[in-house]
N, C-alpha and C positions, 0 to 999 in steps of 0.2 A: 414365250414371247422373244422373238429375235430383236436385238438392239443394234443399230448401226449409228455411225456419227459421221456427218459431213466434216471434212478436213481440207485445209489448204496445203499445198506442197511447200509453199514458203515457210509456214509454220513448222512443218516437219523438218525442213532444212536447218533452221536455227535451233530447234529443240534436240535434234539428233533422231534420225529416222528410226533406227532400231530401239532406241530408248523411249521414244514416243509411242510406238505401236506396241511394245511390250506393256507400257503403262495403261493403254487402252484396253488391252486384254485383261490385265490384272484388275482394272475398274469394272469389268463385266461387260465390256462392249464386244459384240460378235462379229462386226464387219466395219470396214473403213471405206467411207465413200469419198474418194480422193479427187479433187477437181482436176479433170483432164483439160478443160478449157475454162476461161473465166472472163467475166465482163469487167468494166471499169470498177475500181474499188480502192477505197482507203480502209484498212482494217488494223485494229489495235488488239494485240494479244497480250495477256498478263502473265503468260507462262514463261518461266525462266528468265525473268526480267522483262519489263514492258518493251514490246517492239512494235513499230509501226511499218506497214507495207503499203505501197501505193502502186497502182497501175492505171494509166490514164485512159486507155482505149481498149483494153482486153488483150488476151493472147492465148496461144496454146502452151500447155505446161507439161506436155510429155514429148519424147523425142520422136515426133511425127516424121515419117519418111516421104520426102517431097515428091519422089518419083511415083508414088501411088495415087497422086492427085491430078486433077484436071486444071481448068483455068484458075480456080482459087486455090492457091497454095497456102499451107499453114504458116501463120505469123508466130514463130516460136519466141518464147521468152529466153532468158539466159540459159546457157549450157548447164550452169550450176543447178538452176531449179528444175530443168527438164531431167537432170540426172537423178532427181528424187524418185521419180517413177520407177525405173528398174530396181532401185534399191528397196523401195517400199514393197514391190511385188515379192522380192526375196524374203524380206523380214515378215510381211504379213503372213505368209505361209508357215513360217517358223513359229509365229506367235498364235497361230490358229485362227487368224482373222480372214474372213472373206474380203476380197478386194473388189470394189465397185467403182465404175467410172462415172463420176458427176460431170455432165457434159452440157455446158451452155450451148444453145443452138442459134437462135435468131438475134439474140442481143450481143452482137459482136461488131462494135463500131469499127474496128480495123478492116473488116470486110467491106463495110459501107465506104470507108475512106479510100480503099484500093480499087473498088469496083462499083461506082456510084450507081450503075444501071441495076445493081442488085438490091438497092435500097427500097424500103417501103416508101410509098409516096402518099402523103395526105391529100384529101379531096382538092386542096388548092394546087396540087402539083409539086408542092415542095417535098424534097426528100427528107426522111427521118434523119436525125443526127446521130443515131445509134443502132437502128434496127434494119434487118434485111427481110426480104419476103420468102415465105415458105413455098410460094407457087414457082419461084425462079429455078430454072433447071440447074443452073451452075451452083446455086446454093444447095439444092437437093444432092447433087453429086458430091459436093464437098463434105456435107455432113454425113452422108452414107459412108464415104471413104474414110472419114476420121473415125467414125465409130468402128469400122472394120479394122482399121489400123491399130487402134488401142486394144481391141479384143485380141487381135491376131498376135500382138507382142506380149500381152500380159495376162491372158487367161482370165478375163473378167467374168464375175458372176452376174452382175446386173449393170446395165448401162442406163444411168438416170438421165433421161432427156428433159432438161429444164428449158422452158420458154419456146416450145413448138407452137404454142398459141401466142400471137404477138402481144407484147407488153403494151401498156398504155402509151400514147404518143409522146407524153411529157415526162416518162420515166427517165431519170438520170440527165435532165437537162443540166448542162455544165454550169451555166450562169442564168437562172431563169429570170425572164422578164415578161410577166403577165400581170396586168393590173386590171383585168376584168374577170368576173366569175363565170365560169363555164358550167352550165347545167349538165346533169348526168346525160341527157340526150345529146347535147353537143359534144361532150367527151366521147360517147359511143361512136358517134359519126366521124369524129376526127380520127378514129382508130381504124377505119375501113381503108384499105389499100387501093390506090388508083395507079399502081406502077404499070409500066408497059406490058409486063407479063399478065397481070390480072385483067387489064382492059382488053388485050388481044384474046385471051381465053373466053372473056365474056362475049366478044363479038362472034367468035366461032360457035358459041352456044346460042347465038341468035338474040343476044341482049344488046342494049344501046348504052355503053358506058358513058358516053358523054351527056346524055339525057340525065343519067343517074347521077353523074358528078354535079351537074348543075342543080339537081334536086337536092343532093345533100348539102351543097354549099349554101343554097338558099335557106335551108332549115338551120344550119349552123349559124349564119348571120342573123337570122331572125331570133334564134335563142339568145344570142349575145345582145341584140338590140333591145329585147324585152326585158332582160334581167330575170330575176327570180319571178316566175309567172305561172298562173294556172293554165296557160296556153300549151305548156310542154306536153301535157297528157294528150290534148287535142292533136298536136302536131306529130306526136309519136304514133297515135292511131292511124293518122293519115298516111305516114310512111310506111306502117305495117301493112296497109291495105294495098300497097303497090306490090304485085307479084314479081316484077322484074327486080325491084330492089331486094326483095327477100331472096330471090334466086341468086343475085350477086353476092349477097352477104353470105348465104350458104355456101356458095363456091369458095369464098374466102376461107371460111372455117374448114371446109373439105380439104383445102390445100395443106392444112396442118396435120389432118388425119392421114393424108396421102404421104406426107413427108415421114411420118412415123412408120407407115407401112413400108416405105422404101428402105429405111434403116433396118427394120425387122427382116425383110426379105434379104438384104444384103449380108446380115449376120448368119442367117440360115440356121437359127437354133443354137449357135455356139455361145451366146449369152442372152440373158433375158432382158426385156425392155420394160422400163418403169416410166410412167408419164402421167400427167394430170388429165382428167376428164372435165373440161369446163369450156364454156363459151360465154363471152360477155354481151351477146347480142340477143338475149332472150326477149327483150322488150319489142324487138323488131320482128323476131321470128315466130313468136308464140311458143308455149310450153311443149305442145306436141312435136313440133319440128326440132326444137331444141333437145328434147329427150331422144329423138332419133339420132342426132349428132353425137350426144353423150354416149349412146349405145355403140356407135361406131368407134369412139375413143376407147371404150372398154374392150371392144373386140380386138383392136389392133395391138394392144399391149399385153404384157404378161403380168404386170402389176400396176395398180392404180394408186396414185400418191394423193393423199388428202391433208388437210390442215384443220386443227380443232377449232379455229376461229371462224370456219364456214360450216356450221352444222346444217343449214338448209341444203347447201350444195352436196355435203356428205351423204345426207339422207337420200337425195335423189339418185346420186351415183350408186350407192350401195343397193337401193331398190332395182335399179337397172341391172346392176351386176348380179344380183340374186336371181333374176329372171333369165339371165344368159344361159345358153347351153353348157358352156364351161366357165363358171364363175372365176374371175381373176383374184389373185392375192391382193390384199389391201394394206397400204403402209400409211402411217400417220406421222407427218413431220411436226416436230415440236422446235419453234424457232426461238433462240436466244433465251433460253430458260435459265434464270438465276434464282436460286430459292430464297435469297434474302432481299430481293427487290421486287418492284412491281412488274407484273407481266407486260409483255410488249403489246398485247391486244386486250387488256383489261387492267383495272386499278384495284388496289387493295392487297390483300395478303397473297403473296405469290405461292405459298404452299397450298392454299386453298384453291387458287387458280389452277395450279398443276394437277390437283386432284380432280378438279372439274374437267380439265382437259383429258386426262387419262380415262375418266369415266366416259367421255365422248368417244375416245378410241375403242373402249370396250363395247359400247353401244353398237358401234358401226362394225364390230368384228374385225378389228385390225389384227393382221398377222405379224406386223413389224412396226417397231417404233424407231424413228430416226431423229437424232438430236443434232440441231444446228447451234453451235459449231464448236467441235472439240477444243480447239486451241484459243477460241475467243472467250472461254469461260475459265474460271479458276479450277485448280485441281479438285478441291471439295465440291464444287458445283456439279461436276460430272458424276462423282461418286454418289452424291445425294440424289440426282436424277435417276440414275440406274437403280438405286435402292427404292425410289418411289415407284418405278415401273415394276419391279419384281414384287413389291407389295400389292400393287394393283392387279398384277397378273401372277398369282403365286404358283399356278400350275405350268407356266411357261418358262 
């Protein structure tokens, strides 16, 4: 069993790049998933003395070469942190660690700030405060160029594409102000994009985006007006019966698949692509159509990333993968595991939860276990996690 660990460049910088990577190798880690880009964050690391890092709008964390990009140019963090990448590439090889590029894609508020036309737009027409649209050609060119740049410079094994499927509309609200309860249907509909690119593409396909926008907004407003109600199921069924709305939502999901394919084609086999296979629109599309989209996500990637907290989704994806002509490698992400505290997605004994999660990984046939996040845990937590994985997968 291969074990890798997500890692932030700012943590390697203060811990000492060579020291930290050698410690990872000594702990039994096989590869470092180093953030090439990141979204807004406040992170607390207990390593080498407690340290806090903050980034308000996200940034690029490797020395991207501006001349290789189009309209969207990388917003680089400091020279000091970007310098971590070349140093990490040199020391990872010496330590025997594979180097992977952990790459945030659509959740990049700095792009939205600089290029508001690239923002996802809610059905109301309001731009997202933090996300850009996978259908936008400038966004696609930027992400493909960025992945090509980091692979070209550092000889990456895996490019981990995080967030090609648009995050929920209210993720990372800076100062949230919502005093009404939004039903699952309302939240799903608020996540459908009506930006200029999506609506123009819909018109080209013979759809009527303005009718659909009105339909969606009417449903959102009705859900809010009704509050918790049995009418959601009836309303969902009515929307799912509209073939144009299903086609519009399908095209929106397809834009994420297309973005992944564009990156894959730009890399031309020089690095593998890892991504999620998921769609939050099953209630509108139906299971058969959703499975078809999941199969496309599987086909376009080299590795499929899963999470133990989603056993139903994992089962569907692994069944689809098993039927594929060339089944993909499977990776399971373990988030914020600390063996002496409660799990982040369950209560009670964390060691028991870890054992259950590792059993889920084994059941799904995972080829790789990925730990989030090396420097956010204590030294002993990482060693204990690696030991638990080796115990669960003694032959790996």
